[in-house]
Backbone as numpy.savetxt, mean C-alpha at the origin, in Angstrom:
# Nx Ny Nz CAx CAy CAz Cx Cy Cz
18.98 0.29 2.23 17.64 -0.42 2.42 16.60 0.89 2.79
15.71 1.02 1.93 14.60 2.03 2.49 13.91 1.63 3.66
13.68 2.58 4.63 12.93 2.19 5.57 11.37 2.57 5.33
10.55 1.71 5.82 9.21 1.98 5.64 8.38 1.92 6.97
7.73 2.98 7.18 7.04 3.25 8.48 5.54 3.18 8.25
4.90 2.31 8.63 3.45 2.25 8.43 2.56 2.51 9.47
1.38 3.23 9.27 0.48 3.47 10.40 -0.85 3.55 9.76
-1.83 3.52 10.74 -3.36 3.88 10.43 -4.24 2.71 10.27
-3.86 1.53 10.55 -4.71 0.28 10.81 -5.55 0.64 11.87
-6.56 -0.41 11.94 -7.56 -0.46 13.03 -8.65 -1.26 12.74
-9.53 -0.98 13.56 -10.89 -1.75 13.42 -12.15 -0.76 13.00
-12.83 -1.15 12.14 -13.94 -0.49 11.63 -15.22 -1.42 11.20
-16.33 -0.70 11.13 -17.63 -1.51 10.91 -17.63 -1.54 9.32
-18.30 -2.66 8.74 -18.64 -2.73 7.38 -19.12 -1.31 6.87
-18.66 -0.94 5.66 -19.07 0.40 5.09 -18.27 1.47 5.59
-17.39 1.41 6.45 -16.63 2.27 7.15 -15.35 2.66 6.28
-14.48 3.60 6.68 -13.35 3.89 5.97 -12.09 4.02 7.00
-10.99 3.97 6.60 -9.72 3.79 7.19 -8.62 4.49 6.08
-7.67 5.04 6.69 -6.46 5.56 5.84 -5.21 4.99 6.52
-4.61 4.23 5.62 -3.16 3.87 5.98 -2.07 4.71 5.21
-1.14 4.95 5.99 0.11 5.67 5.56 1.36 4.85 5.55
2.18 5.08 4.84 3.53 4.59 4.63 4.52 5.69 4.39
5.53 5.77 5.04 6.71 6.71 4.99 7.74 6.16 4.35
8.21 6.29 3.29 9.57 5.50 2.76 10.67 6.69 2.74
11.77 6.15 3.37 13.02 7.13 3.41 13.89 6.64 2.43
14.21 7.64 1.53 15.11 7.41 0.62 15.10 8.36 -0.71
16.05 8.25 -1.54 16.24 8.91 -2.78 15.16 8.71 -3.64
15.03 9.62 -4.87 13.81 9.23 -5.60 14.08 7.76 -6.42
15.40 7.35 -6.66 15.51 6.25 -7.48 15.16 5.05 -6.44
15.41 5.11 -5.18 15.06 3.91 -4.19 13.69 3.79 -3.78
12.81 4.98 -3.86 11.56 5.09 -3.41 10.44 5.36 -4.70
11.03 4.79 -5.71 10.17 4.97 -7.05 8.75 4.45 -7.03
8.44 3.14 -6.50 7.30 2.47 -6.21 6.93 2.40 -4.92
5.77 2.58 -4.46 5.37 2.44 -3.12 4.06 1.76 -3.29
3.58 0.74 -2.52 2.35 0.13 -2.71 1.90 -0.64 -1.53
0.97 -1.41 -1.53 0.46 -2.17 -0.44 -0.05 -3.61 -0.98
0.39 -4.45 -0.21 -0.10 -5.87 -0.41 -0.94 -6.27 0.97
-1.70 -7.27 0.99 -2.55 -7.79 2.17 -2.43 -9.29 2.20
-2.47 -9.69 3.47 -2.59 -11.10 3.73 -3.31 -11.65 4.95
-3.95 -12.44 4.64 -4.75 -13.10 5.79 -4.05 -14.65 6.16
-3.97 -15.02 7.48 -3.18 -16.06 7.90 -3.79 -17.38 7.05
-2.91 -18.17 6.45 -3.14 -19.23 5.61 -3.29 -19.07 4.20
-3.39 -17.89 3.77 -3.41 -17.37 2.37 -2.21 -16.76 1.86
-2.17 -16.74 0.56 -1.07 -16.01 -0.13 -1.33 -14.40 0.05
-0.18 -13.81 -0.04 -0.11 -12.25 -0.12 -0.99 -11.88 -1.37
-1.82 -10.83 -1.28 -2.48 -10.38 -2.49 -2.27 -8.94 -2.55
-2.20 -8.41 -3.79 -2.00 -7.06 -4.21 -3.19 -6.17 -3.84
-2.91 -4.98 -3.54 -3.98 -3.92 -3.27 -3.90 -2.76 -4.13
-2.70 -2.04 -4.08 -2.33 -0.79 -4.86 -1.19 -0.46 -4.80
-0.64 0.09 -5.70 0.70 0.87 -5.93 0.58 2.18 -6.63
1.82 2.75 -6.57 1.88 4.33 -7.13 3.35 4.73 -7.37
3.45 5.13 -8.62 4.84 5.51 -8.90 5.12 7.06 -8.56
6.44 7.33 -8.67 6.83 8.61 -8.25 6.11 9.73 -9.06
5.79 9.61 -10.25 4.96 10.48 -10.87 3.63 10.26 -11.09
2.95 9.36 -10.04 1.59 9.42 -9.77 1.01 8.36 -10.60
1.38 7.42 -11.52 0.48 6.39 -12.11 0.31 5.50 -11.04
-1.00 5.10 -11.10 -1.35 4.14 -10.03 -1.94 2.74 -10.74
-1.85 1.70 -9.65 -2.35 0.35 -10.00 -3.17 -0.24 -8.88
-4.15 -0.87 -9.32 -5.07 -1.35 -8.14 -5.52 -2.73 -8.44
-5.75 -3.59 -7.68 -6.42 -4.88 -7.66 -7.90 -4.62 -8.08
-8.45 -5.61 -8.72 -9.82 -5.38 -9.18 -10.77 -5.41 -7.97
-10.10 -6.06 -6.95 -11.19 -6.14 -5.81 -11.32 -5.01 -4.84
-10.50 -3.80 -5.12 -10.51 -2.67 -4.45 -10.79 -1.54 -5.26
-10.90 -1.68 -6.72 -11.14 -0.53 -7.40 -12.44 0.15 -7.12
-12.45 1.39 -7.27 -13.57 2.35 -7.03 -13.85 2.50 -5.48
-13.32 1.85 -4.85 -13.45 1.98 -3.15 -12.00 2.25 -2.52
-10.88 2.21 -3.09 -9.64 2.44 -2.35 -8.84 3.37 -3.41
-8.23 4.41 -2.65 -7.56 5.36 -3.69 -6.01 5.60 -2.91
-5.00 5.37 -3.69 -3.76 5.43 -3.28 -3.10 6.93 -3.78
-2.36 7.69 -3.06 -1.95 8.97 -3.28 -0.52 8.90 -2.80
0.35 9.90 -3.13 1.69 10.07 -2.45 2.05 11.46 -2.25
2.99 11.69 -1.39 3.48 13.04 -1.49 5.06 12.87 -1.53
5.67 13.58 -2.40 7.17 13.36 -2.47 7.95 14.30 -1.91
8.89 14.07 -1.09 9.74 14.86 -0.36 11.06 14.84 -0.57
11.75 15.68 -0.01 13.22 15.54 0.02 13.86 14.51 0.89
14.11 13.19 0.24 14.57 12.32 1.08 13.70 11.27 1.68
12.21 11.88 1.52 11.33 10.85 2.12 10.03 11.15 1.09
9.45 9.92 1.05 8.14 9.88 0.28 7.05 9.21 1.06
5.86 9.71 1.13 4.93 9.18 1.88 3.80 8.72 0.84
3.13 7.36 0.98 1.87 7.10 0.41 0.69 6.84 1.37
-0.38 7.06 0.86 -1.59 6.94 1.58 -2.60 6.21 0.88
-3.17 5.22 1.63 -3.99 4.42 0.91 -5.41 4.71 1.77
-6.27 5.44 1.01 -7.58 5.65 1.57 -8.54 4.50 1.14
-9.08 3.79 2.10 -9.95 2.89 1.94 -11.43 3.03 2.33
-12.26 2.92 1.51 -13.69 3.34 1.62 -14.51 2.06 1.40
-15.71 2.34 1.81 -16.89 1.15 1.58 -16.31 -0.36 1.98
-15.53 -0.09 3.41 -14.94 -1.41 3.73 -15.90 -2.57 3.82
-15.26 -3.93 3.48 -15.98 -5.16 3.55 -15.24 -6.02 4.68
-15.90 -6.87 5.28 -15.25 -8.08 6.13 -14.09 -8.68 5.39
-14.46 -8.77 4.04 -13.11 -9.61 3.44 -11.98 -8.49 3.17
-12.07 -7.36 3.35 -10.75 -6.51 3.40 -9.86 -6.61 4.64
-10.46 -7.57 5.64 -9.57 -7.90 6.90 -8.43 -8.44 6.47
-7.34 -7.90 6.87 -6.09 -8.61 6.67 -4.86 -7.70 7.36
-3.73 -8.21 7.18 -2.42 -7.48 7.41 -2.13 -6.94 6.46
-1.89 -5.62 6.48 -1.52 -4.83 5.18 -0.20 -4.41 5.27
0.66 -4.74 4.15 1.99 -4.46 4.30 2.23 -3.58 3.02
3.04 -2.44 3.59 3.71 -1.49 2.67 5.01 -2.01 2.10
5.09 -1.76 0.70 6.16 -2.26 -0.05 6.64 -1.24 -0.89
7.89 -1.37 -1.30 8.55 -0.47 -2.31 9.64 -1.11 -3.24
9.85 -0.59 -4.31 10.99 -1.23 -5.26 11.61 0.12 -5.91
12.89 -0.34 -6.34 13.60 0.76 -7.04 13.00 1.08 -8.48
13.69 2.09 -9.14 13.59 2.15 -10.56 13.23 3.73 -10.69
13.15 3.67 -12.13 13.06 5.00 -12.72 11.87 5.33 -13.53
10.99 4.25 -13.70 9.73 4.74 -14.31 8.53 4.05 -13.53
7.39 4.80 -13.73 6.15 4.51 -13.02 5.57 3.20 -13.53
6.09 2.95 -14.93 5.57 1.61 -15.50 5.90 0.29 -14.68
7.07 0.38 -13.89 7.49 -0.61 -13.25 6.85 -0.96 -11.96
5.90 -0.17 -11.71 5.29 -0.25 -10.21 3.95 -1.02 -10.44
3.72 -1.81 -11.39 2.69 -2.62 -11.30 2.62 -3.85 -10.30
1.52 -4.39 -10.05 1.47 -5.15 -8.77 1.78 -6.41 -8.88
2.90 -6.91 -8.89 3.40 -8.29 -9.09 4.33 -8.50 -7.74
3.95 -9.39 -6.94 4.52 -9.60 -5.44 6.14 -9.72 -5.88
6.34 -10.50 -6.89 7.84 -10.91 -6.99 8.71 -9.54 -7.46
8.04 -8.62 -7.83 8.93 -7.33 -7.92 9.15 -6.50 -6.91
8.56 -6.78 -5.72 8.78 -5.88 -4.63 9.58 -6.45 -3.45
10.76 -6.17 -3.44 11.87 -6.65 -2.53 11.97 -6.05 -0.99
11.15 -4.96 -0.77 11.32 -4.37 0.60 9.80 -4.29 1.25
9.75 -4.89 2.31 8.43 -4.87 2.94 8.45 -4.24 4.36
7.38 -3.54 4.66 7.24 -3.09 5.85 6.76 -4.15 7.04
6.75 -3.84 8.08 6.17 -4.87 9.23 4.69 -5.18 9.32
3.84 -4.16 8.49 2.43 -4.52 8.47 1.82 -3.72 9.54
0.42 -3.55 9.32 -0.44 -2.94 10.07 -1.84 -3.61 9.67
-2.48 -3.99 10.75 -3.61 -4.77 11.05 -4.96 -3.93 10.40
-5.87 -4.54 9.49 -7.16 -3.91 9.23 -8.12 -4.91 9.64
-9.11 -4.72 10.51 -10.17 -5.57 10.71 -11.68 -4.95 10.57
-12.28 -5.42 9.70 -13.51 -4.95 9.21 -14.68 -6.02 9.89
-15.66 -5.42 10.66 -16.75 -6.31 11.23 -17.78 -6.23 10.49
-18.71 -7.12 10.44 -20.10 -7.17 9.83 -21.22 -6.66 10.48
């Protein structure tokens, strides 16, 4: 099982920025896709962004043009970064790093059913 270590959550005012990080330990196959989902209590988890090993990205419409996902691939560990800008109160949620295995970036699209490994989450709070 790939270990996912999240960091970077916190509180910020509307219009501000935050950067989340997720370190995924594992080989290329097991860390092929890394992404983020978020959840507010009482609501279903919703997609945010994902990225494949070769850099293909996927974004939810609600965060396009405001959030950017990138990653660094290392030997035995890959780290994904979610740069969040122009934050809105509705971005407040618990953000979960996720990953799935595979060999193609095409497999990294944002479908919660395709991601079977989840981190513990990091809280993001945006005040108005």
